[in-house]
VOBA-1610 file (N, C-alpha, C; in pm, whole numbers, padded with zeros to 5 digits, always signed):
BEGIN
Met+00103-00107-00012Met-00021+00007-00002Met+00112+00141+00003Pro+00060+00216-00087Pro+00141+00331-00067Pro+00161+00423+00078Arg+00262+00475+00112Arg+00270+00525+00232Arg+00238+00681+00157Met+00063+00694+00169Met+00020+00834+00181Met-00131+00817+00223Leu-00219+00918+00294Leu-00312+00887+00357Leu-00439+00969+00313Pro-00422+01038+00131Pro-00593+01079+00119Pro-00651+01015+00122Trp-00637+00811+00121Trp-00765+00738+00179Trp-00828+00753+00264Val-00799+00845+00370Val-00936+00846+00469Val-01042+00947+00393Leu-01017+01004+00276Leu-01107+01092+00279Leu-01159+01027+00173Val-01147+00881+00147Val-01251+00775+00019Val-01296+00723+00101Cys-01237+00670+00244Cys-01337+00538+00344Cys-01313+00557+00435Ala-01337+00654+00489Ala-01351+00757+00628Ala-01513+00661+00677Cys-01462+00637+00816Cys-01634+00618+00887Cys-01648+00470+00879Val-01627+00367+00977Val-01712+00256+00949Val-01845+00301+00918Leu-01922+00382+01004Leu-02077+00401+00986Leu-02056+00449+00839Gly-01985+00495+00774Gly-01961+00550+00621Gly-01884+00506+00497Thr-01917+00384+00497Thr-01852+00286+00376Thr-01938+00292+00261Ala-01998+00387+00241Ala-02071+00370+00108Ala-02012+00357-00034Gly-02056+00292-00124Gly-02049+00255-00194Gly-02117+00188-00333Ala-02098+00135-00421Ala-02120+00078-00513Ala-02181-00059-00478Trp-02071-00150-00360Trp-02112-00279-00334Trp-02246-00252-00290Trp-02262-00154-00187Trp-02425-00125-00160Trp-02555-00187-00233Trp-02526-00175-00367Trp-02652-00207-00491Trp-02647-00343-00518Ala-02527-00432-00462Ala-02499-00549-00522Ala-02667-00643-00480Gln-02695-00719-00591Gln-02848-00802-00544Gln-02808-00924-00552Gly-02906-01044-00504Gly-02862-01166-00500Gly-02958-01270-00436Ala-02911-01398-00381Ala-03033-01469-00335Ala-02945-01616-00264Arg-03004-01596-00150Arg-02979-01681-00092Arg-03071-01822+00000Asn-03027-01920+00003Asn-03137-02053+00033Asn-03203-02007+00195Ala-03310-02002+00189Ala-03405-01953+00320Ala-03359-02080+00429Ala-03310-02210+00375Ala-03315-02270+00497Ala-03208-02249+00578Glu-03083-02173+00523Glu-02969-02181+00581Glu-02992-02100+00721Arg-03062-02036+00724Arg-03112-01987+00848Arg-03247-01931+00913Ala-03301-01893+01010Ala-03441-01885+01079Ala-03445-01714+00977Pro-03613-01679+00975Pro-03643-01585+00888Pro-03650-01484+00991Val-03645-01374+00942Val-03561-01272+00994Val-03701-01101+00978Ala-03652-01019+01123Ala-03769-00920+01102Ala-03675-00819+01170Val-03576-00759+01036Val-03532-00628+01085Val-03622-00552+01068Val-03596-00425+01121Val-03708-00317+01139Val-03633-00197+01125Val-03634-00118+01013Val-03654+00049+00986Val-03738+00111+00955Gly-03765+00196+01014Gly-03876+00286+00962Gly-03936+00377+01119Asp-04044+00441+01081Asp-04092+00538+01224Asp-04142+00438+01270Pro-04062+00489+01401Pro-04155+00406+01543Pro-04261+00403+01596Val-04365+00502+01539Val-04504+00501+01559Val-04555+00444+01427Thr-04543+00455+01359Thr-04635+00448+01183Thr-04583+00245+01175Gly-04443+00242+01218Gly-04396+00098+01179Gly-04288+00131+01057Pro-04265-00016+01039Pro-04146-00025+00939Pro-04182+00061+00777Thr-04068+00109+00705Thr-04121+00144+00597Thr-04000+00141+00488Ala-03874+00062+00543Ala-03749+00060+00426Ala-03752-00139+00388Met-03809-00226+00475Met-03771-00349+00447Met-03897-00424+00476Pro-03924-00541+00400Pro-04031-00628+00464Pro-03970-00683+00593Thr-04062-00751+00660Thr-04089-00798+00821Thr-04101-00940+00815Arg-04005-01025+00855Arg-04078-01185+00856Arg-04019-01227+01009Arg-04140-01283+01090Arg-04107-01299+01212Arg-04027-01413+01254Ile-03935-01380+01347Ile-03848-01495+01426Ile-03895-01502+01608Glu-03796-01525+01631Glu-03804-01527+01804Glu-03780-01460+01889Glu-03876-01382+01932Glu-03859-01240+01984Glu-03761-01230+02103Pro-03698-01177+02105Pro-03585-01139+02210Pro-03650-01116+02376Ser-03584-01169+02450Ser-03670-01183+02548Ser-03664-01066+02615Arg-03721-01036+02772Arg-03718-00863+02804Arg-03582-00857+02859Thr-03538-00978+02928Thr-03398-00963+02949Thr-03319-00917+02852Ala-03261-00967+02738Ala-03201-00905+02661Ala-03203-00782+02604Leu-03297-00708+02650Leu-03293-00584+02603Leu-03185-00485+02723Ala-03164-00526+02825Ala-03095-00467+02933Ala-02938-00460+02876Phe-02904-00444+02751Phe-02773-00477+02692Phe-02725-00352+02662Asp-02557-00342+02649Asp-02514-00237+02635Asp-02475-00239+02470Ser-02581-00143+02388Ser-02557-00144+02249Ser-02435-00150+02232Arg-02343-00012+02221Arg-02238-00012+02188Arg-02120-00085+02189Arg-02111-00158+02311Arg-02023-00267+02386Arg-02068-00401+02294Glu-02200-00399+02270Glu-02221-00525+02224Glu-02197-00528+02028Phe-02223-00423+01967Phe-02156-00374+01828Phe-02026-00416+01822Glu-01948-00421+01951Glu-01796-00433+01913Glu-01762-00612+01932Thr-01853-00664+02012Thr-01852-00817+02053Thr-01930-00913+01965Thr-02028-00914+02008Thr-02132-00987+01928Thr-02100-01043+01807Pro-02067-01233+01850Pro-02013-01257+01738Pro-02130-01260+01615Asp-02267-01257+01645Asp-02379-01229+01530Asp-02483-01076+01552Leu-02435-01028+01438Leu-02495-00878+01416Leu-02653-00887+01401Phe-02715-01015+01363Phe-02858-01055+01287Phe-02916-01033+01449Val-02901-01132+01548Val-02976-01095+01672Val-02925-00973+01700Tyr-02853-00925+01694Tyr-02793-00784+01808Tyr-02906-00702+01742Ala-02909-00693+01602Ala-02996-00589+01508Ala-03152-00587+01546Gln-03207-00718+01592Gln-03361-00727+01629Gln-03323-00660+01754Gln-03253-00684+01866Gln-03231-00630+02000Gln-03282-00515+01992Leu-03193-00382+01875Leu-03163-00299+01881Leu-03284-00239+01811Ala-03386-00304+01705Ala-03496-00268+01658Ala-03585-00264+01744Leu-03617-00321+01884Leu-03696-00363+01962Leu-03687-00233+02059Gln-03581-00180+02089Gln-03524-00056+02168Gln-03587+00070+02064Ala-03535+00045+01944Ala-03560+00163+01868Ala-03720+00237+01860Arg-03803+00107+01856Arg-03924+00166+01820Arg-04010+00142+02000Ala-03910+00171+02038Ala-03943+00204+02190Ala-03892+00317+02208Gly-03821+00391+02121Gly-03802+00544+02120Gly-03663+00564+02189Asp-03534+00446+02176Asp-03437+00466+02200Asp-03330+00522+02100Ala-03299+00646+02100Ala-03225+00708+01991Ala-03097+00675+01973Asp-03021+00644+02081Asp-02876+00542+02029Asp-02940+00377+01947Ala-03029+00366+01991Ala-03058+00224+01922Ala-03106+00223+01762Trp-03129+00361+01732Trp-03156+00401+01569Trp-03022+00462+01547Trp-02920+00491+01559Trp-02793+00488+01503Trp-02714+00372+01531Met-02727+00294+01618Met-02628+00159+01608Met-02677+00071+01514Leu-02808+00080+01458Leu-02898-00010+01363Leu-02827+00062+01251Ser-02848+00204+01217Ser-02744+00243+01097Ser-02592+00182+01086Arg-02556+00146+01210Arg-02404+00112+01195Arg-02380-00052+01152Val-02521-00124+01191Val-02508-00250+01159Val-02561-00216+01018His-02603-00193+00950His-02673-00206+00804His-02531-00118+00737Asp-02469-00015+00784Asp-02371+00000+00720Asp-02228-00139+00676Tyr-02225-00157+00810Tyr-02143-00271+00790Tyr-02170-00410+00710Cys-02287-00444+00719Cys-02355-00591+00674Cys-02390-00563+00491Ala-02395-00444+00469Ala-02495-00440+00357Ala-02436-00494+00254Gly-02265-00502+00244Gly-02234-00516+00139Gly-02227-00702+00108Phe-02236-00756+00249Phe-02277-00922+00267Phe-02405-00919+00200Ala-02497-00852+00272Ala-02621-00884+00254Ala-02658-00907+00126Gly-02628-00789+00023Gly-02702-00775-00063Gly-02672-00879-00157Asn-02584-00950-00168Asn-02568-01094-00224Asn-02448-01214-00139Pro-02470-01254-00069Pro-02416-01349+00054Pro-02292-01420-00060Ala-02334-01505-00160Ala-02278-01588-00237Ala-02180-01487-00322Gly-02200-01374-00383Gly-02123-01326-00481Gly-01991-01253-00372Tyr-02058-01229-00244Tyr-01956-01185-00200Tyr-01846-01310-00116Ala-01853-01407-00082Ala-01810-01478-00043Ala-01763-01516-00194Arg-01740-01535-00317Arg-01689-01552-00430Arg-01596-01460-00419Asp-01619-01358-00371Asp-01511-01279-00420Asp-01412-01275-00288Thr-01441-01302-00229Thr-01315-01353-00113Thr-01270-01437-00109Arg-01297-01535-00164Arg-01181-01625-00201Arg-01093-01566-00333Ala-01137-01533-00411Ala-01103-01459-00528Ala-00958-01371-00454Ile-01010-01311-00396Ile-00903-01201-00353Ile-00782-01269-00245Ala-00835-01397-00173Ala-00758-01479-00124Ala-00627-01542-00216Ala-00690-01553-00333Ala-00600-01600-00414Ala-00512-01552-00469Leu-00510-01425-00482Leu-00416-01324-00546Leu-00283-01320-00417Asp-00189-01300-00554Asp-00052-01325-00519Asp-00036-01128-00524Val-00083-01060-00399Val-00078-00934-00386Val-00072-00873-00225Ala+00013-00808-00191Ala+00021-00738-00072Ala-00107-00735-00032Asn-00123-00752+00143Asn-00234-00723+00206Asn-00362-00827+00148Ala-00363-00904+00026Ala-00486-00974-00010Ala-00527-01083+00108Ala-00430-01121+00177Ala-00463-01226+00242Ala-00561-01112+00369Thr-00512-01047+00419Thr-00572-00959+00541Thr-00698-00902+00491Met-00662-00864+00369Met-00885-00828+00327Met-00936-00946+00338Ala-00873-01067+00274Ala-00989-01173+00259Ala-01008-01177+00428Ala-00921-01194+00511Ala-00955-01244+00648Ala-01055-01128+00714Ala-01028-00988+00693Ala-01172-00897+00720Ala-01311-00897+00627Arg-01300-01003+00503Arg-01403-00980+00469Arg-01483-01133+00566Glu-01389-01235+00574Glu-01413-01352+00668Glu-01482-01271+00780Arg-01437-01182+00847Arg-01495-01141+00992Arg-01622-01058+00960Val-01652-01017+00890Val-01788-00936+00817Val-01887-01054+00790Ser-01877-01133+00714Ser-01928-01277+00650Ser-01979-01373+00813Ala-01880-01373+00927Ala-01957-01429+00995Ala-02045-01364+01086Arg-02010-01264+01087Arg-02076-01195+01181Arg-02241-01106+01137Cys-02209-01149+01003Cys-02358-01037+00939Cys-02421-01183+00882Ala-02393-01301+00899Ala-02427-01445+00791Ala-02563-01459+00814Arg-02651-01428+00886Arg-02751-01473+00887Arg-02869-01347+00819Phe-02829-01279+00787Phe-02859-01160+00692Phe-02940-01191+00538Met-03003-01121+00464Met-03040-01184+00312Met-03071-01046+00264Pro-03054-01065+00136Pro-03063-01001+00058Pro-03227-00891+00051Glu-03334-00992+00067Glu-03458-00902+00092Glu-03513-00845+00240Asp-03351-00870+00335Asp-03366-00743+00407Asp-03373-00626+00406Gly-03310-00611+00310Gly-03306-00461+00249Gly-03164-00368+00294Leu-03107-00436+00348Leu-02959-00338+00414Leu-02925-00263+00296Ser-02918-00117+00302Ser-02880-00073+00200Ser-02825+00116+00197Ser-02789+00154+00133Ser-02764+00326+00136Ser-02885+00359+00207Arg-03042+00366+00176Arg-03151+00357+00194Arg-03165+00392+00309Ser-03174+00229+00373Ser-03180+00151+00513Ser-03066+00232+00606Val-02961+00289+00563Val-02884+00336+00701Val-02920+00479+00712Arg-02970+00554+00577Arg-02959+00699+00632Arg-03152+00731+00663Glu-03212+00631+00653Glu-03345+00628+00711Glu-03342+00572+00882Ala-03240+00514+00886Ala-03209+00456+01079Ala-03154+00602+01132Arg-03064+00636+01061Arg-02978+00794+01082Arg-03107+00891+01103Leu-03222+00910+01005Leu-03284+01020+00993Leu-03333+00995+01151Gln-03424+00875+01170Gln-03506+00826+01312Gln-03430+00882+01418Gly-03293+00791+01419Gly-03181+00854+01538Gly-03212+00978+01548Ala-03133+01092+01462Ala-03130+01255+01472Ala-03287+01259+01515Lys-03415+01247+01511Lys-03510+01301+01541Lys-03528+01227+01689Ala-03477+01155+01753Ala-03537+01133+01842Ala-03441+01146+01955Gly-03314+01204+01886Gly-03162+01288+01992Gly-03045+01254+02002Ser-03053+01138+01865Ser-02922+01083+01892Ser-02766+01169+01824Leu-02680+01257+01846Leu-02630+01316+01843Leu-02496+01263+01761Ala-02497+01139+01776Ala-02380+01066+01635Ala-02457+01064+01487Ala-02610+01060+01514Ala-02684+00996+01395Ala-02723+01190+01297Glu-02678+01253+01412Glu-02724+01395+01357Glu-02601+01430+01285Ala-02471+01407+01331Ala-02322+01438+01271Ala-02330+01374+01128Ala-02360+01210+01172Ala-02357+01142+00999Ala-02407+01183+00921Leu-02590+01257+00966Leu-02642+01325+00837Leu-02597+01467+00781Leu-02494+01518+00855Leu-02401+01665+00785Leu-02303+01605+00733Ala-02242+01486+00771Ala-02163+01425+00710Ala-02170+01377+00551Asp-02321+01320+00617Asp-02379+01333+00434Asp-02413+01395+00311Gly-02435+01517+00402Gly-02473+01637+00321Gly-02614+01655+00313Glu-02672+01608+00419Glu-02816+01641+00467Glu-02836+01698+00632Pro-02818+01798+00623Pro-02821+01855+00764Pro-02944+01859+00763Met-02958+01852+00940Met-03121+01872+00988Met-03152+02013+00978Ser-03072+02110+00980Ser-03120+02257+00947Ser-03004+02327+00859Asp-03092+02404+00784Asp-03062+02494+00706Asp-02956+02621+00755Asp-02992+02643+00894Asp-02953+02800+00962Asp-02809+02783+00955Pro-02792+02911+00887Pro-02641+02911+00888Pro-02534+02867+00979Ala-02599+02933+01123Ala-02552+02883+01239Ala-02484+02759+01263Tyr-02588+02684+01182Tyr-02641+02504+01238Tyr-02523+02449+01237Arg-02426+02480+01140Arg-02266+02328+01118Arg-02199+02354+01236Gly-02155+02509+01290Gly-02102+02531+01367Gly-02142+02491+01468Glu-02251+02510+01557Glu-02338+02504+01676Glu-02323+02332+01656Leu-02381+02264+01568Leu-02336+02102+01598Leu-02164+02066+01628Val-02108+02107+01538Val-01971+02100+01616Val-01950+02091+01727Ala-01968+02212+01786Ala-01941+02237+01912Ala-01980+02160+01997Arg-02105+02100+01973Arg-02190+01976+02065Arg-02159+01874+02053Val-02110+01841+01957Val-02004+01683+01913Val-01874+01723+02021Thr-01798+01813+01985Thr-01664+01857+02073Thr-01708+01873+02250Ala-01798+01926+02292Ala-01868+01897+02389Ala-01901+01776+02471Ser-01917+01708+02393Ser-02000+01603+02414Ser-01909+01448+02475Gly-01790+01467+02427Gly-01712+01364+02468Gly-01755+01214+02399Asp-01852+01225+02308Asp-01919+01109+02260Asp-01852+01060+02142Pro-01728+00891+02162Pro-01682+00863+02059Pro-01744+00866+01917Gln-01867+00782+01935Gln-01961+00777+01820Gln-01996+00887+01757Ala-01979+01003+01809Ala-02024+01145+01748Ala-01908+01210+01687Phe-01785+01182+01742Phe-01660+01204+01678Phe-01637+01129+01567Leu-01663+00978+01584Leu-01633+00915+01459Leu-01739+00957+01317Ala-01884+00961+01371Ala-01957+01018+01279Ala-01941+01133+01187Leu-01863+01253+01259Leu-01878+01366+01215Leu-01735+01404+01119Ser-01669+01305+01166Ser-01521+01292+01073Ser-01537+01344+00950Arg-01601+01296+00868Arg-01647+01274+00730Arg-01662+01427+00660Ala-01679+01465+00804Ala-01756+01622+00753Ala-01663+01672+00776Met-01558+01718+00826Met-01435+01769+00907Met-01309+01788+00776Gly-01303+01690+00699Gly-01163+01710+00589Gly-01192+01805+00494Leu-01149+01773+00406Leu-01140+01856+00251Leu-01250+01900+00227Thr-01376+01820+00265Thr-01463+01904+00213Thr-01543+02039+00294Ala-01478+02017+00424Ala-01472+02185+00520Ala-01386+02273+00469Ser-01292+02281+00399Ser-01191+02367+00327Ser-01294+02480+00308Gly-01238+02582+00341Gly-01306+02698+00327Gly-01373+02776+00490Ala-01418+02668+00554Ala-01528+02700+00645Ala-01427+02689+00769Glu-01325+02678+00801Glu-01258+02695+00920Glu-01314+02752+01001Ala-01325+02909+00980Ala-01401+03013+01079Ala-01552+02939+01132Glu-01621+02857+01080Glu-01691+02847+01121Glu-01710+02713+01172Leu-01650+02572+01123Leu-01654+02513+01201Leu-01499+02470+01275Gly-01431+02553+01289Gly-01347+02514+01412Gly-01195+02514+01297Ala-01099+02512+01450Ala-00956+02481+01395Ala-00911+02326+01327Val-01003+02240+01393Val-00991+02123+01319Val-01092+02103+01209Ser-01003+02134+01132Ser-01126+02113+01036Ser-01008+02179+00886Gly-01077+02129+00752Gly-01036+02143+00615Gly-00914+02072+00536Thr-00904+01991+00609Thr-00764+01904+00555Thr-00779+01789+00597Trp-00720+01689+00500Trp-00735+01535+00522Trp-00672+01501+00653Leu-00598+01573+00740Leu-00533+01524+00864Leu-00670+01574+00965Ser-00717+01699+00934Ser-00823+01707+01043Ser-00946+01623+01059Glu-00939+01557+00947Glu-01083+01418+00952Glu-00994+01299+01042Val-00859+01266+01001Val-00797+01213+01103Val-00804+01203+01259Ala-00760+01333+01249Ala-00783+01392+01386Ala-00896+01363+01512Trp-01008+01398+01392Trp-01157+01338+01485Trp-01173+01229+01477Gln-01114+01104+01375Gln-01098+00933+01430Gln-01022+00937+01515Ile-00907+00971+01541Ile-00799+00918+01685Ile-00857+01003+01791Ala-00911+01118+01780Ala-00993+01134+01888Ala-01086+01051+01943Ala-01163+00973+01835Ala-01290+00926+01885Ala-01247+00771+01971Cys-01117+00774+01896Cys-01028+00591+01965Cys-01034+00639+02084Arg-00960+00749+02153Arg-00910+00792+02276Arg-01038+00817+02356Leu-01113+00867+02307Leu-01287+00842+02403Leu-01351+00701+02396Gly-01280+00583+02350Gly-01342+00446+02358Gly-01369+00388+02258Leu-01365+00427+02119Leu-01434+00355+02008Leu-01332+00231+01953Asp-01421+00124+01919Asp-01349+00017+01898Asp-01251+00055+01801Cys-01090+00092+01807Cys-01016+00077+01711Cys-00875+00002+01753Arg-00913-00122+01777Arg-00791-00265+01829Arg-00772-00290+01654Pro-00698-00415+01644Pro-00652-00395+01485Pro-00751-00485+01436Gln-00883-00573+01475Gln-00976-00661+01429Gln-01076-00580+01441Gly-01125-00451+01490Gly-01196-00395+01530Gly-01328-00353+01456Asn-01364-00329+01439Asn-01483-00261+01395Asn-01435-00141+01245Leu-01385-00072+01317Leu-01351+00029+01203Leu-01220-00013+01131Met-01124-00115+01181Met-01000-00154+01094Met-01083-00239+01020Thr-01139-00319+01051Thr-01246-00435+00972Thr-01301-00382+00832Ala-01387-00252+00881Ala-01442-00195+00768Ala-01341-00113+00640Tyr-01273-00073+00738Tyr-01173+00014+00581Tyr-01120-00118+00517Cys-01088-00183+00569Cys-01008-00353+00492Cys-01126-00424+00437Ala-01237-00466+00484Ala-01260-00547+00403Ala-01420-00470+00278His-01425-00327+00366His-01513-00275+00217His-01442-00131+00146Gly-01325-00121+00187Gly-01222+00016+00161Gly-01114-00066+00070Gly-01086-00160+00153Gly-00937-00235+00066Gly-00801-00163+00132Ile-00865-00045+00230Ile-00734-00019+00306Ile-00714-00062+00423Cys-00592-00151+00387Cys-00534-00260+00550Cys-00377-00283+00568Ser-00367-00276+00680Ser-00234-00252+00733Ser-00154-00356+00676Arg-00026-00304+00672Arg+00068-00432+00665Arg+00100-00486+00735Asp+00086-00474+00874Asp+00072-00512+01000Asp-00031-00506+01087Pro-00080-00677+01082Pro-00192-00704+01155Pro-00230-00642+01288Ser-00102-00669+01334Ser-00106-00564+01492Ser-00114-00483+01474Leu-00126-00356+01406Leu-00137-00216+01464Leu-00302-00208+01500Asp-00334-00084+01555Asp-00461-00085+01605Asp-00475+00060+01498Phe-00607+00159+01523Phe-00630+00281+01409Phe-00480+00382+01431Pro-00485+00408+01526Pro-00413+00554+01570Pro-00238+00528+01492Ala-00205+00370+01503Ala-00055+00333+01510Ala-00068+00292+01354Phe-00176+00247+01298Phe-00208+00240+01174Phe-00183+00330+01055Val-00269+00461+01147Val-00266+00587+01034Val-00108+00625+01056Leu-00027+00609+01154Leu+00087+00660+01161Leu+00217+00622+01023Asp+00189+00454+01057Asp+00246+00345+00995Asp+00253+00380+00797Ala+00079+00479+00811Ala+00028+00449+00668Ala+00058+00573+00591Gly+00115+00696+00682Gly+00202+00777+00602Gly+00184+00912+00651Val+00174+00931+00736Val+00151+01053+00807Val+00297+01116+00794Pro+00323+01230+00701Pro+00501+01287+00754Pro+00524+01324+00883Arg+00655+01323+00866Arg+00728+01283+01020Arg+00642+01476+01056Gln+00667+01542+01006Gln+00629+01669+01035Gln+00495+01680+01082Gly+00381+01599+01034Gly+00272+01602+01059Gly+00192+01531+01169Val+00318+01455+01263Val+00270+01399+01351Val+00224+01507+01476Glu+00336+01566+01457Glu+00318+01703+01592Glu+00182+01751+01550Asn+00174+01828+01484Asn+00015+01898+01446Asn-00152+01802+01424Leu-00074+01670+01397Leu-00183+01560+01428Leu-00234+01550+01594Asn-00107+01491+01681Asn-00104+01501+01827Asn-00147+01660+01869Asp-00148+01741+01824Asp-00211+01889+01864Asp-00349+01936+01852Met-00395+01851+01723Met-00508+01883+01700Met-00640+01790+01754Val-00594+01675+01793Val-00682+01571+01871Val-00650+01620+02012Asp-00544+01661+02060Asp-00527+01728+02227Asp-00653+01814+02221Ser-00649+01926+02120Ser-00724+02041+02135Ser-00892+02004+02120Leu-00911+01886+02040Leu-01068+01846+02039Leu-01083+01776+02166Leu-01030+01688+02243Leu-01045+01667+02352Leu-01035+01749+02503Ser-00980+01831+02486Ser-00968+01946+02594Ser-01152+02026+02589Gly-01181+02007+02495Gly-01332+02067+02512Gly-01421+01978+02546Arg-01396+01851+02513Arg-01509+01779+02602Arg-01542+01744+02712Arg-01657+01705+02752Arg-01695+01627+02876Arg-01738+01513+02862Ala-01716+01391+02953Ala-01707+01253+02992Ala-01836+01174+02958Ile-01853+01108+02848Ile-01961+01046+02816Ile-01965+00912+02915Gln-02088+00864+02963Gln-02058+00733+03071Gln-02093+00659+02992
//
């Protein structure tokens, strides 16, 4: 992989690995898994983005779970999505946000599981650097997303709908992601700067990650509005590393690194590196490291702890 880092602008955010793979279609033998009922839509009027099929409803005790930690650790994102859907329909704003992350993470696989597996085998057979690492990352995605099917409708549309519902319900991360997607919740001239201030003060690693895509080169020229840590590709990385320091899953085989590698082909040459170490290894110039650390420190100095 070239020792350069503009790739961050192309593949930033697990919660933002949109691309043509979202639109892949296919079929899968229904006997391989139980029917599903993944719900995305208005929590009052019901689902709007995908069909529902009944499965065993998670027990009430299953609802008392840490949704953010579960996203990092659960081996079965399908069951996790069922729990999130129940919480989201009960008005849990963060559940909507985390449901959007599941859809983003699994959409490439769910659209065409057989095709995804074929591509993974083809990548593994390539005699090129990082082919084995990328194949391993895709295998992790396949294993965790295994029970999703094309008819579950995981797509860019379902990601957006979940984010919109989350933002309406009060999720700061979902609101930040909509801004990064170019669909801010308000057209007020002061809104973007005010949202950046709220995210900075929140100390919420998910919100930092979601906002990072809006703080890179797309923010160039708006530094007076968005703050000093904006307008360059290094700014975008700074927001992501700040998210890592606040507790985001940035482990070598965690969600962020897996999504970069599996969905964007951005894989570390050293599988033992976590995200901050990977960034430095991938090509931040020596003179930029101090600048990057200063930006991260400035972001963290203005935050309050999120429990």
